[in-house]
Steps between C-alpha positions, in 0.01 A plus 500: 500500500801419290541619139285815546425660165536866476179637357528802271333803664328750282551843636419847370773625267532813700617307805730277293664772300372869547737617228355253247147577598563879445646412154196294405250758618694795340540325159136366486361849584730686269466267203139376536329723758447192721509599858604300810128444591439334158733209567640285788872429489613185691836326513670187626862567608741222403860480565602571135223746415137606528184342357265791421124469469291792367117456547242733345146514373173442680582324828867484390430191312732554204877475548844515348786341672874444442815406682790748495848382605710755683703557183190582302370733763827713463484497117139627483451388141277206590324714769419750232367231262283356786367846579407552130330157473321532840404866431348423164304198634391695810382790292296275281340324798407825670345631181301173455386501869390863464284420190353185671383722784367775279320266259117516521357195669 
């Protein structure tokens, strides 16, 4: 088959970049008390960076995603901003999910 298109493969962030996965888990746990079992971190490795997908909530149906070029990964400013945005959103989703489960039927 000529002209094969390369399909982006979503993989676990820990297999794409273990260092980045540790950074995310450490920051989310220290800042928001969000543990590695509260979210799922996936990534798509591209030649000029990594596309990160964080999923959380019941059935991991909520997500935050962003592409980081190799330069931005070294700088960490955008990574930190993404962690803050995702952490706040994830915290609120987890709180909302908890109260939905605890609400009387």
